[in-house]
C-alpha positions, 0 to 999 in steps of 0.5 A: 499240425500248426507248427509245420504250416508256420515253417512253410511261410519263411521257406516259401518267402526264401524260395521266392527271393531265390527264384522271383523277379529281379530288378538290377540297380545301378548307382553311377553317382560314384563314377566308374573305375577301369580296374580295382587296385591290385594290392589288398589295402587298395582293394579295401579302400576302393571296394565301393568303387564300381568297375566298368567291366562289372557294370557292363557285364552285369547288364549284359548278363541281366539281358539274358536272365529271365528272372531279371525284369528291369534295370534302374539307374541313378545318375547325377551331374558328376563327371563321367568319362565319355568312352565309359559312358558309351560302353554303358550305353551299349550295354543298356541298348542290349538290355532294352533289345531283350524287351526289358524295362530300363529307367534312369532317374536323377535328382538333378543332371547337374545342380547349377552346373553342367550335366551334358554327359550324364544326361547323354547316358540317361538317354540310353534308357527307355524312361527318364525320371527327374525330381521336380526340384532338379534340372537338366544341365544340357549345356553342350561340350566344353574343353578348356585350357588354362594359360599361365604365361602372364603369371610366369612372366610376373613371377620371373619364371620362363619355360624353355623347351620344345615340341614336335610339332605344332599341335603338341600344345602341352608347353603352351600353358606355360608359355602362352597367354591364350590359344595358338592357332593350331591349339585352337584348331585341334580343340575346336575339332574335338569339341565338334566331333564329341558334340556331334556324337552326344547330340546324335545319341540324345536325338536318337534316344529321345526321338528328336532331331539333331537340330532340336537337340542343339536348340535345347542345348543352347537354352540349357540348363533347363528347369524340370518343368521345361525339360518335361515339356521339351520331351527330355524327360518322361516324368517328374518323380521322387525316388520312392515313386520311381521304385514303387512303380517299377515294383508294381510293374514286376511284382508277381502279385501284380502281374497282368494287372498293368502299371501301378498308379504312381500318384497313389500312396506308394507301397512300402518299398522296403517290403520285398516279400511279394515284390521284385527284388532289387540287386546291384548290377555289380553284385549280380555280376560278382555272384554269377562269376563266383558261381562259375569259378571252376578249373580252366576248361579245355581250350583256354580263355582270353586274358584281360590285362588292364593298364591305367595311369601315367606311364612310368619306368619301374613298377605300377604304384598307387599314390597317396592322392589316390591316383595310379601310375602304369609301371612298365615293369608291371605291365610287361611282366603281365604280358610275359606271363600271358604268353607263357601261360598255355591256357591264355589263348588271346589277350585283351589289353585295356588301356586308359592313359594320357601317356608318360615316359617314352622309354617306358612306353616303348618297353610295353610296346615291345612286350605287346609285339613279342606276345603277338609274335609268340602266337598269342593275339593281342587286341587293344581296347581304349578307354576314355583316353589313350593319348601319346604314350597311351597310344604308343603302347598299343600300336603293335596290337593285332587290332585296336578298338576304341569308342567314338568318344575316346581321346587318342593319338597325340602322336608327338613329343615335348620336353623342357624345363622351367627357368627360375632364375628371375624368381629366385633373384626377386626372392633374394636367392642366389643359386650357384653350381660347379659343373664338371663338363659343358652340359652337366648342369643343363637340366637345372632350373637356375639357367636356360639352355646354352646353344650346344645344349639346345642342339642336344634337346632338339636332337632328342626331340627329333629322334623321339618323334621320328621313332614314334611316327616310324613305328606307327607307320610300320604297325598300322601299314600307313605311309609317312604322309598318312601318318603326318596327316594324323600326327604332329601332336594332334589329339583325335576323337575315336571316330576321327582316329578310325577315319585316320587309320589309327584304330580298327573298330569303335565297338568298345570292350565287347568288340575287342573281346569278339575280335580276340575270340576270332583271332584265337579261334575260340567259339566262346572263350571266357574273359578273365582278369589277368593275372589274378594273384592270391593274397600270399603272392601279393605280399611275397616278392616275385622270384624273378621278372619272369615270375607270374607274381611280378605283375601285380603291384606290391601292397606297399608300392608307394616308393618314391612317388608316395606324395603323388608328385608324378601324378601332380606333374602330369595333371599340370602338364609339367614335362619331367621325364614324360615327354609322351604326355597329354597334359591336364584332366581332359574332362568333357562336360 
């Protein structure tokens, strides 16, 4: 009679783990990725990197799950993309609206460094806890540019090239000693727009005025005690105290007894037999998705096609430096496969890119237009940045959705080359070539452009700019004057792009999904990553460019960019074959 009783204990605890209260946990110290690599090796290397969609969907699911009682997030001072932060803030707002606990905790919002954007994220939570030895690096928005004009002159290097027009400032880093007036004007407007968004979000989250937030920002960074006194955080506590308090609030054994006293000795937080169980929001989302996997229901679904990185010709590639390129062939194949799949009722095209090749951008734009014309609605969702070529590829979508903090537009073009003749001469290097025609050596770095070569460069720049702006006008229903007012190379925030008619909504990915459902006539319609290739398809070459398997990149797709030269050139702003580019990292701190 004793043995059955002993067995009931473990069974009871197992049942409690399955049906007991849950606390969703986020660890945002490792950043957020837009998508997982398509190749098996990349997936293994990146398996600990959280995807934005999994995080957001996990939080939203938790808001409607009665087992989920709270959300706790660890945030530090490492950079997070502003648009991604706004996606997470929106999901947290949904979770809070369901009447559930939300707690953000941090060892430090920037340790002897900036932490404005991470702190802005934390203010979406109802409660903020900070370690007593930490600080709040609320120092405001700063966008910097490096200018190598003086260094280039000393080295005997000069840059020859052109841009359309004055706000397309990519060549400035090689030709100027500081900001030009248009460059400074554009950057100041970006800082103003993004700063207003952050200040308003913090003010709303902490019950402060915008003026008070600006006053505190001018004083930052703030020590932990100062942040507590100013109302920027709610408590100074260590991780064990934060978690013990949350478990005490939502433990079945403590239900109805009020909050635990965080000043008393905390219970063993690893003992979960009688307390709320922690589960990462990403794992919660993945388990729910696995439980739902079944044949496609009648009525179809919405395909999520994600495109990130520098836009190049050919296939998408993962570089040895860990970066990504957006290959036109790969993205075009995904769009073709989507419009040929009868189960795909609409496409959400998620883009995070600083641009790249003009012809590769146009090839992707064409497939977006053809997908739309074939009767499959396409709604674009812009991530942290969708500038120049990144905007080019989405402008023919049925609708374009951004976040207020998205960096976009940069409707312009530039091209050129470094001339190394002076440097080579100083090094004692003599460079000679035999040219078969007047312009056969025009793109070499040993000499500058001749007058006739300059005529060709200007003709190509003018043609690309006119083509770009003309397509924007047709796609967005704008006049030439309206396009000129937002073009000429200007980089815009998402909120300014909305005012200028370049985007349709500031609701992020959830708004894009809603619009796609409306346009497809789907009452619900699930969102699915597309295409999803099996292990065999990833390893075997596609039968043709029309094959569904042509969209995922190969497991060994390093190719000619294995050293990440395209990525390095793009980050430095070197204009190779990518004239529709926003240079640099554009990290908002």
